[in-house]
Structures are given as C-alpha cells and as structure tokens.
C-alpha positions as a Markdown table, in Angstrom:
| # | Residue | x | y | z |
|---|---|---|---|---|
| 1 | Unk | 0.0 | 0.1 | 0.1 |
| 2 | Unk | 1.4 | 3.4 | -1.0 |
| 3 | Unk | 2.1 | 6.1 | 1.6 |
| 4 | Unk | -0.2 | 9.1 | 1.8 |
| 5 | Unk | 0.8 | 11.6 | -0.8 |
| 6 | Unk | 2.4 | 9.1 | -3.2 |
| 7 | Unk | 1.2 | 8.7 | -6.7 |
| 8 | Unk | 1.8 | 5.5 | -8.8 |
| 9 | Unk | 2.5 | 5.9 | -12.5 |
| 10 | Unk | 2.0 | 2.9 | -14.8 |
| 11 | Unk | 2.0 | -0.4 | -13.2 |
| 12 | Unk | 3.5 | 0.7 | -9.8 |
| 13 | Unk | 7.1 | 0.9 | -11.3 |
| 14 | Unk | 7.5 | 4.6 | -10.6 |
| 15 | Unk | 6.7 | 6.3 | -7.3 |
| 16 | Unk | 6.7 | 10.1 | -7.1 |
| 17 | Unk | 6.2 | 12.0 | -4.0 |
| 18 | Unk | 3.8 | 14.8 | -4.1 |
| 19 | Unk | 3.1 | 18.0 | -1.9 |
| 20 | Unk | -0.1 | 19.7 | -1.8 |
| 21 | Unk | 0.3 | 23.3 | -3.2 |
| 22 | Unk | -3.6 | 24.3 | -3.2 |
| 23 | Unk | -6.6 | 22.4 | -2.6 |
| 24 | Unk | -7.2 | 19.8 | -5.3 |
| 25 | Unk | -3.6 | 20.5 | -6.9 |
| 26 | Unk | -0.3 | 18.5 | -6.4 |
| 27 | Unk | 3.3 | 19.4 | -7.7 |
| 28 | Unk | 5.6 | 16.4 | -8.3 |
| 29 | Unk | 8.9 | 16.3 | -6.6 |
| 30 | Unk | 11.7 | 15.4 | -9.1 |
| 31 | Unk | 15.3 | 15.1 | -9.2 |
| 32 | Unk | 15.7 | 17.8 | -11.8 |
| 33 | Unk | 15.7 | 21.4 | -10.4 |
| 34 | Unk | 13.9 | 22.8 | -13.2 |
| 35 | Unk | 10.7 | 20.9 | -14.4 |
| 36 | Unk | 7.9 | 18.8 | -13.4 |
| 37 | Unk | 7.5 | 15.2 | -14.0 |
| 38 | Unk | 5.0 | 14.8 | -17.1 |
| 39 | Unk | 3.5 | 11.7 | -18.5 |
| 40 | Unk | 3.9 | 12.2 | -22.4 |
| 41 | Unk | 2.2 | 10.1 | -25.1 |
| 42 | Unk | 3.8 | 10.6 | -28.5 |
| 43 | Unk | 6.1 | 9.6 | -31.5 |
| 44 | Unk | 9.8 | 9.4 | -31.2 |
| 45 | Unk | 11.7 | 10.9 | -34.1 |
| 46 | Unk | 15.4 | 10.7 | -35.1 |
| 47 | Unk | 16.1 | 14.3 | -35.9 |
| 48 | Unk | 19.8 | 13.8 | -37.3 |
| 49 | Unk | 22.4 | 11.2 | -38.0 |
| 50 | Unk | 24.5 | 12.9 | -35.2 |
| 51 | Unk | 22.2 | 11.4 | -32.6 |
| 52 | Unk | 19.7 | 13.9 | -32.0 |
| 53 | Unk | 16.2 | 12.6 | -30.9 |
| 54 | Unk | 12.7 | 14.2 | -30.3 |
| 55 | Unk | 9.7 | 13.1 | -28.6 |
| 56 | Unk | 6.9 | 14.9 | -30.4 |
| 57 | Unk | 3.8 | 14.7 | -27.9 |
| 58 | Unk | 0.5 | 14.2 | -29.2 |
| 59 | Unk | -0.5 | 17.7 | -27.7 |
| 60 | Unk | 2.2 | 19.2 | -30.1 |
| 61 | Unk | 5.0 | 19.7 | -27.4 |
| 62 | Unk | 8.4 | 18.6 | -28.6 |
| 63 | Unk | 11.1 | 17.3 | -26.1 |
| 64 | Unk | 14.7 | 16.7 | -27.0 |
| 65 | Unk | 15.9 | 13.5 | -25.7 |
| 66 | Unk | 19.6 | 12.9 | -24.9 |
| 67 | Unk | 20.8 | 9.6 | -26.1 |
| 68 | Unk | 23.3 | 9.2 | -23.2 |
| 69 | Unk | 20.4 | 9.6 | -20.8 |
| 70 | Unk | 17.3 | 8.1 | -22.4 |
| 71 | Unk | 16.5 | 4.3 | -22.3 |
| 72 | Unk | 17.8 | 2.7 | -25.6 |
| 73 | Unk | 14.4 | 1.0 | -26.0 |
| 74 | Unk | 12.9 | 4.5 | -26.5 |
| 75 | Unk | 15.2 | 5.5 | -29.1 |
| 76 | Unk | 13.6 | 3.9 | -32.2 |
| 77 | Unk | 12.5 | 6.3 | -35.1 |
| 78 | Unk | 8.8 | 6.4 | -35.4 |
| 79 | Unk | 8.0 | 4.4 | -32.2 |
| 80 | Unk | 4.9 | 5.4 | -30.4 |
| 81 | Unk | 5.7 | 5.6 | -26.7 |
| 82 | Unk | 4.3 | 6.7 | -23.2 |
| 83 | Unk | 7.1 | 8.0 | -21.1 |
| 84 | Unk | 7.5 | 9.9 | -17.8 |
| 85 | Unk | 9.8 | 12.9 | -18.6 |
| 86 | Unk | 11.1 | 15.9 | -16.8 |
| 87 | Unk | 11.6 | 19.0 | -18.9 |
| 88 | Unk | 15.1 | 20.5 | -18.3 |
| 89 | Unk | 14.8 | 24.3 | -18.8 |
| 90 | Unk | 18.3 | 24.6 | -17.2 |
| 91 | Unk | 20.0 | 22.9 | -20.2 |
| 92 | Unk | 20.4 | 24.3 | -23.7 |
| 93 | Unk | 19.1 | 22.3 | -26.7 |
| 94 | Unk | 21.9 | 20.5 | -28.5 |
| 95 | Unk | 20.0 | 20.3 | -31.9 |
| 96 | Unk | 17.0 | 22.5 | -31.7 |
| 97 | Unk | 14.6 | 19.6 | -31.4 |
| 98 | Unk | 12.6 | 21.0 | -28.6 |
| 99 | Unk | 12.9 | 21.5 | -24.7 |
| 100 | Unk | 15.6 | 19.1 | -23.4 |
| 101 | Unk | 14.0 | 16.4 | -21.1 |
| 102 | Unk | 15.2 | 13.6 | -18.8 |
| 103 | Unk | 13.3 | 10.5 | -19.4 |
| 104 | Unk | 12.5 | 9.1 | -16.0 |
| 105 | Unk | 10.9 | 6.0 | -17.3 |
| 106 | Unk | 9.4 | 4.3 | -20.4 |
| 107 | Unk | 6.0 | 3.4 | -19.6 |
| 108 | Unk | 4.9 | 1.6 | -22.9 |
| 109 | Unk | 5.6 | 1.3 | -26.6 |
| 110 | Unk | 3.7 | 0.8 | -29.8 |
| 111 | Unk | 0.5 | 2.4 | -28.3 |
C-alpha cells in the first residue's frame, strides 16, 4: 500500500512523492531542479544522424531526448511511446529539437 501523498504511475513501477500546493492540486517532486514530471504520449523521431532525438507529444509539445540519458528501448525512429519525462529548462538544446528532457521511465511502446 502506498504512503499518503504518493502517486503511482504505470503499473506501480514509478513512485513520485507529491506535496499539496493548493486544494485539489499537487506538484511532483523530481530530481531535476527545473521541471515537473510529465506523462507524455507521442512519437519518437530521429532528428539527425549525429544522434539527436525528439519526442513529439500528441499535444504538439516537442522534447529533445539525450541519447546518453534516455533508455535505448525508447530511441527507435517512429516508435509510439508513453514516457515519464522531466523538462530541463536549465539545459540548452543541442540540436533545436525541442525542450531538453530527462526520461525518468519508459511506460509503454507501440500504443
């Protein structure tokens, strides 16, 4: 059983602590200092042969994925995925593919 204030994502594989900010609203605590954890559904795109990758979310938001940080199972051109990501506004985009983001967990593929 989860502790009070904890949220499970996916099948219980990712546990994120939340703190109440206002009635009915929670903010997620993350390891990154600049972003909130987001669950994103979208398509992975290889942007360049130099190893630039983008996760284009179904809502139109683009996240630049860093190959050295993202799970290798995620980096498949054209893959449909569901992932927990943390936008990193403190990092500069290396290839202009979107907001850099850390992938906390790959939650599903081929959705």
